[in-house]
N, C-alpha and C positions, 0 to 999 in steps of 0.2 A: 578359233573356230575352225572346224574341219572344212577343207576345201577339196571336194572330190575331183574337180578338174585338175587342180594342182597335183593331187595324189596320182591320178592316172598318168599325168605327164612324167612324174618322177618314176613311176613304175616302168613306163615305156622307155625312158632313158636308161634305166638299170638293165632292162632286157637287152637293149642295144649293146651295152657294155659286156654283158655276160655271153650273149649268143648261145643259148641252150642247144640250138641245132647242132653245134659242134661237139657236144659231149660224147656222142657215140664213137667218134673218131679219136677223142682224147683219152677216154677211159679204157684200160685193158679189159679184155673179155672176162677174165677171172674176177676182176673187181665189179664188173657189171653184173655178173651172176650173183655175187654176194649181196649187192644192193637190192636186186630183185627178190632174192630169197628172203631178206629181212623185211621188205615191203609186203610180201605175201603173208607173213605172220601177222602184220598189222591189219591186213584186210579182214582177218578172222578175229581181231581183237586179242591176239596173243602177244604179250608184252615181255620183253627182257631188256635189260639195260647193261650192255657190255661194250659200249663204245669206249674208246681209249680214255677219254676225259669225262666219262660219267663219274661224278664224284663219289657216288655210293653204288657201286656196281652190283648187279644181281643177274647172274647168268641163267638162273632157273626161269623157265617160261611160265607165266601165269595167264590164264584165259579169263576174260571178263565177259560174261553173258550180257549183262546190262552195264553199259559204260557209265560209271559213277565216278567223277573225279575226286571224290572224297575217299575212295577205296584204299585200304591199306592191306598189303600182302607181305608175306615173309615175316610177319610179326614185327615189322620195322616201319615206322613212319617215314623213313628216308625213301622207301619204295614209292610212297605217294608223292613225295617231292620230285622224284625222278619222273614220274608219270606227268606231272604238271609243268615240267620245264619244256616238254614237247620237242626236245632235240631229235627224237626219233622221226619226226615229220620229214627230215632230210631224206630218209630212205624212200618214202612215198614219192617225193618230188623227183628224185633221181631215177627211180623205176619208171615213173610216168614219162620222163623225158627220153629215157633209153628205149622204152618199148612203144612209145607213142600211143599208149593205152590210157584212155580217160579214166578207167576205174580207180587208178591210184590217186589222181587229182580229186575225183569225187569223194573218195574216202577221206583224204586229208581235209577237205572242206567240211565234210560231215562231222569229223571229230572236233574241229574248231567251233563249228556252230553248236555242237552239243555242249561244249564247255561254256559258250556264251549263254545258251539257254539255261544252264544250271547256275549261272552267275548274273542274273539281271541287275543286281547291285553288287559291288565289290565290298565284301566284309572280311574281317580277319578270320581265316580258317586254314586248315592244312593246304587246301588247293590254291590259296592266294598268298602263300608266304612270300615276303617281299623279294628275297633272293631269286626264287623261282620265277616270279613275275617279271623281273628284269630280263631273265634269259628267254622267257616265253615271248616277250615283246619282239625280240630280234627274230625268233623263229616265225612269228606271224607276218612280219614284214617280208621275209623270204616267201612265205605262203602266198601273199598277195602278188608277188612278182611271178611266181610259177603258175598260179591259177590264172592270172591274166594272160601269160604266154600261151597257155593251153586253151584259152577261151572257155574256161569252166567257172566263171564267176559273173554274176549279174551286178548291175549297179546297186540294187537293193542289198545284195549280200556284201558288196564292197563297203557300202555305208554302214551296215550292221557290224562288220568286223572292225572297221576303223573307229567306229563309235566306242566299241569295247576297248580298243587299244587306248583311246583317250581316257576312258574311265580308269583303266589300270595305271596309266601314267599319273593321273591326279591322285589315285590311291597311294602310289609310291611316295609322292611328295607329302601327303597328309600323314603318312605313317613313318616318315624318316626320323630316326633318332640319332643323337650325337655319336653313339658308339659306331655307327656305320662309317664314320669318317676314318676309322682305323681298320676297317675290315674289307675283305674282298666282297662282302655283301653289299656295301655301299657303292663300291666301284662298278660292280656288275649292274646295279640298278641305274646309276647315272649314265653309264655307257648305253644301256637300253633306251633311256630317255633321249640321249643325244643322237642315237641312230633313228629312232622312230619319229620324233617331232618334225624333222625336216620333210618327212613324207606327207604328214597330215596337215601341217600348217605352212602356208605359203610364206608368210613374213616371220619365219621361225627365229631368225637371229635377233629380232627385236622383242621376242616373247620373254616375259619375266621368268617363266619356268625353264626355258632353254638356257638363259643366262645364269640362273641359279645352278642348274646341273653342270654347266661349264666351270663355274667358279668352285663348285664342290669338288669336281674332278681334280682341279689344280691343287686344292688343299689336300685331298686324299693322296695323291701321288707324292706330294712333299712329305706327308706323314708316314706313308706305308713303305716306300721304297728307300732302303738305307743307302748310305754312301757307297757301300761295297756291292750294290746291285741286288741284294737279297731282300725279298719281302719280309717284313718284320714279324709275320705270324709264325715263323720257324716251322714251315712245312713246305717242301718243294712242290707238293701237289697243289697247294693254294697259291704258291708263287706262279705256277702255270695258269691257274684259273684267272688270276688278275691279268697276266700277260695275254691270255686268250681273249679276254674282254676288250683289251686295248687293240689287239689285232682286228677283231671284228669291227670295232669302231672305224678303223682306217680302211677296211675292205669296202665300206659304204661311201668312200670318197667324200669325207667331210671337208670343211674349209681349211685354209692355211693356218688359222689360229690353232685348231686342234692338231693338225699335223705337226706344227712346231712344238706343241706341248708334249705330244705323245711319242714321237719318233725317238728322241733321245732316251726316254725311259725304256722303250722296247729294246733299244740297243744295249743299254746297261743290264737289263734283266736277262736278255738272251745270252750275253757273254757269261753272266753268272751261271745260268742254267747249263750252258755247254761245259763249263769248267767243273761242275760238281757231279756230272753223271759218272757212273761206274764204268769200268772197262767194257762191260756188256752194253754200254750206252743206255742204261736204265736209270731212273731216279733212285737215289738211295732211300731206303725205308726210314726216313727221318721225320719225326712228328707224325701227323696224320697223312701219310703218303703211301702210294702204291708203287710197286716195281713195274713201271711202264716206261716205254721209250718216248722221249720228247722230240724225236727226230722230225715229226711233222710240225711241231711248234717252231723249231729252229728253221725249217724250210719256209714257213710263213714269214718269219722275221727276215730271213735272207731275201725273200721276194720284196718285202716292203722297204728294206734298206739297201737292196742291191749289194749285199755283203757276202763275199766269197768265203771269208773265215767262219762266219756264223753258219754258212751252208756246208761246212766241212763234212759233217755227217747228217745233214738235213735230208729228209726223204718226204716228199710231198704226199699228203693224204688226198686221194681222189674225191673223198667226200667233201673236201673244201672247195671243189669246183662250184658247189652251191653258192659260195661267196665271191669267187674271182673269175669263174667261167673261163672263157677263151684266153684270159690273161695268164693262164697257166703256161702258155707258150713263152711268155716273158720270163717266167721263173726258170724254164728249161735252159735259157741262155746264160744263167748265172753259174759260174764255175765253182770249184771247191779248192780251198787253200788251207793248209794246216794252220791252226791258230797260233799266234805269237806267244800267248801266255799259256803255259802248261798247267799251272796250279792256281787254285782259288784261295786267296788269302782274305778271309772275311773278318777284318778287325772290328767292323761295326756290328755285325751279326754274331760274331763269336764262332763262325763255322769255317773250317779249313778242309780243302780237298787237295791231296798231293798224289802225284802219279809219276811213274818212271818215264812214260812216253804216251803217245796217243794211240798205240796199237791195242788190239783187243786182248793181248796177253800181257798187258802192263801190270806192274805192282801198284797198289792203290791204297790210300787211307782216307777216310772221312772222319773228322773230329769235330764235335760240337760242344761249345761251352759259352753260349750266349744267354741273354736275358730270356725270360719265359716266353714272351710273345703272347699270342692269343690262346684261346681254349684248345686250339689244334696242337699246341705244344705238349710234349711229354716230359716226364721226370728223367731227362736223359743227359744232363750235364756231365762232361768228362767222358761221354761215350765215344768209342771209335769203332768204325767198321773197317775190316781189312779184306782186300782181294789180293790173292797171290797168283801171279802168272795169269791174270785175267779172271780167275775163278773166286767166287765168294767163299770166305772161310769163317770169319766172325761177322755177325750181322745184327742189325736192329730187328726186333721181333714183329714189327708192323702194327696195324691198328685193328683189323678184322671187322669191327662194328662200332656204331655210335649208340646202340641201344642202352638206355639207362638201366634196364633190368637184367642186363647180361654181365655176369662177373668178369668175363674175359676182357671187356672194355677197360675196366679199371686196372686189371692185371697188366695189360699190354701198355698202358700209359705209365706204369709204375717204374721205379728204379730197378726193380728185380728183372724187368724185361730188357734191360740194356747192359752193354758191356762196361760195367762200372764197378763200384765197390759199395759194400754195406758194412756198417759197424754194428755188431750185436743185432743184426737184422732190423735195425731202426732206419726209417726213411725220412730224412729231413725235408724232402720234397714229396709230398704225399697227396695223390689225387683222391677225391672223395666221390666223384661222379664223372659223367662223360666230359664235362667241361670245366669243373672247378677243382680246387685244391684246398686241403686243410692247412698246408704249410708249403713254403718253398725256400730254398737256400739263397743266400746272397752270393752273386756271381762276381768274381774278380776278372779283370782283363787278361786275355791270353797273350802269352809271349811266343813269338815265332822268330826263328832264324834258320838260314840255310847256308851251307858252305859246300862247294863242289856238288856231290850227289848225296849229301847227308842233310836231313831235315830235323829240326828240333822244335817241339811244341811243349808249352808248359801252361796248364790251366789250373785254377783253384776255385773252390767254393767254400763258403763259411756257413755252418749250421749253428743252432743254439739248443739250449735245454738238453744237455750241457753245451757249452761253447766247443766247437770242433772245427778244425781246418783240414780240408782235404785238398791235396795237390797231386795232379797226374803229370808226369814227365814222359814224353814220347820221343824216341829217336827212330827215324826211318832211314834205312839205307836203300837206295833205289834198286840195288842188286837183289833185294828180297829178304831183308831183315827188319824186324820191328822190336824195339826194346821198350817195354812199358814199365814204368816205375811209379808206384802209388805210395804217397806219404800222408800219414794222418796224425794229427796231434789232438789228443783228448785225454783229460786227466782220468786216472784210475785204470782198472783192469778190464780189458775188452778183447773181442775177437773181430778180426777183419775178414771179410769174405770178398774175394775178387771174382767177378762173374764174367763168363765168356759164353756167348750163344753161337753155337755152330750152325752153319747153313745145312739144311736137310740132306743135301747130296754128299756131305762129307762123312768120313768115318774116323772115329777116334779110338786108338788102341795103344796102350803102353807109351804114351807121350809122343805118338806119331799121328798126325792128322793127314788123312788122304782125301784129296779131291778127285774127281774123275780122271784128271790128267797129270797130277803132281802130288808130291808128298812133302810134309813140313814137320820140323821138329818143334815141339812145344816144351820149352825149357823152363823149369821152376824148381823150387826146393820145398814146397809146402804140401801138406796132405790134400788129396783131391777127391771130389765127389762128382759123379756123373748122373744127372737126372733128366727126365723128360721135361720139355717145355714147349708150349705152342709157338708156332711161327705162322704169320699171316702175310703172304706176298701181296695180296690185294684185298680190298673190301669184300666181305662175305666169303673169303677163301681162307682155310686154315688147315694146318697139318702139324704133326708132331716132329720136333727136332730134339737136340740134346743141349743141355747147359752144363758147362764145366764150372765148378766152384772150388777155388783154392782158399784154404783156411789157415789162419795164423793167429795165435794168442799174443797179446802184448800188454804192456803197461805204459801209459802216457803217450808214447810215440812209437810209430812203426813205419817201416818201409818194406814194400813187397815188390820184387822185380820179376817180370816174366818176359820171355823172349819167344818170338815166332820167327823161324828161319827155314829157308829151303834146306832139304836134307843133303844137298850136294855141297853145302858150306860147312867149314870147320869153325866151331865156336868154343872158346875156353875162357874160364874166369881167370883174371890176372890181378895181382895186387896193385893198389895205388900206394905209393910211398910218400911219407912226409919227410922233407929234408933229404930225400934220396936214400934214406936208410931205415925208416921205420914204417911198417905196414899200417895203413889206416884201417880201423875197424869197419866191418861191412855195414853196420848200422849208420856209419858216417858217410861212407862213399863206396861205390862199387865200380869195378872195371872189367872190360871184356876185350878179347882179341877175336877178330873175325877174319878168316882166311878164305879168299875166293880164288878162282883160277887166275884172276887178273891183278888183284890188289890184296894188301894186308891192312886191315882197319883196327884201330884201338879206340874204345869208347870209355869215357869216365863220366859218372853222374854222382854228384854230392847230394846227400839227403839232409845233412845238417851243416851248419857253419862250424869251422874249426877256429876256436878263439884262444887256444894256447899253443905254444911252440912256434916253430918256423912256419911261415905261410907259403913256402915253396913246395910243390908236389911234383911227382913224376909218374908216368905210366909208360912202361916198356922203354925206360931210359929217356923219355921226352919230358922236359920240364913244363909245368903249367901252374896256373893259380885260379882256374875258372870253375864255376858251378857245374857247367857242362862242357865237355871237351872231347875232341876227336883227333885222330891222326889218320892220314892215308899214306901208306908207304913212308911213314915217319915224318911226313909233312904236317906240322901242327895246325889245327883249325879250332878256333875259339867259338863255341856255340852259345854260351851265356857267361857273362862275367860274374 
């Protein structure tokens, strides 16, 4: 039962922790201007959704003459979902605090009461979708805090809003389904319940609904967060959404039981997030993800954990003062320390991020070959993104939209939209809608090894109808060389297409790829086709880029090797000898010599087993017997036996 006296006490306690009077001195003037400008749009019922973690961004402004929370704009139901999450209320609260003008608080209250009047009972419709309800609950608790601070809420209004909060909590419980245990949907809902119930119920810890939500969160975190720290849904964007929900939960100062449950998960997920970002410090466009910076999320985690490594490129978002208030001063005391682990090795998720250093001009590779995950996953196994000297060269094509009626949605989820291979243009992992697939390949575990500054990755998938085995072998030299070797076994006569999606700012001409600040050799021996292909850096944003297709005909088995290397490096093909005297055929093994100003490298990759003759091989006079092998200045390095 709602206890208004307890609710007021909780709100007063939260106000004392936040101290909104301090915001005008804590927030820089340019940030203050931004918040006020955004709030002024809302005063006029002009809506746009371009906050960093708006899951379905829409930068176009839409005006609503009559505020109907079932309204759909941009021909996209996701617009309505963004409207009903009410994250945008933060701008009204911040503008009200910074200007001490009551009109912003009055408008926020009006918008909330309008929603309540349009929902006297909570039924299943666009405006009450369960995910968005979980987010809205947290925003409304913030609303009660700042309306109370500004003396802009009566007891009757407080009771009306808290009564609706209770109805929405009960609605979430009644409509909870088993699949939510595996989804950020479920975690966001139960975090919303765990945040709001302690405000409206005095004896909340003995409440059955609270205990259910707590037990459900324990189960969810055990199921959703893999041993390597990656969210199982195979999308960094939704990895962040789960992490953000957990951060919000701790911002509201829960009990020690929740802190002990959640803090280790935040640490594990934050380390993963930090290790997978690109040299530009952006999320990789992997699965349903946008190219945005998680530096604010890392700053939040650093604040909660008092962790200098996680704060290495953390950058606090002043919008989050809504949650931590004057405690921002505690965050400013946290230093920055270079992370101990340079690379992300996701053996559980199948994702790997490798880099030469933590500098903005580092060489970087992101490789994914994990299980499908949720509907946010794409047909992207064996895909790799490459950044050279900090600049994107080969990239994932993004997501653009979730609209079921838009052909680009399925196209960008398809194998064709990723840096992978196709055989006879057949897709063994084939999406049929925004969230489902007609088929998906069987994924085999990825092998990884590193010696000195050389990294080796090997991943495989198995398709059927007919049976086919695809293997991608990748060698990365941190000095700026990537050797990619694709091997496919499938009976009969076929054509392999190796696909490479160029970042829009690159220029390709005569096997030279130029970025704004560097140039790269694209070394191959197959015919090439250059075509247009869409690229979407963020939801609702799209532009044209180029796709390189390498083509090769084969019978039964094929290997196709491609090299990307800085133009200032010398690379030549060299033979691999069996028994030191007989060159091995290229379809069996290939070798290369790479000469840099500092070192001389030799690389050998076997495509097939050698089962006749002597089993001793050599490259550049160095003996070996491994499937993948390298030398640095003639020092032997076994990469895979």
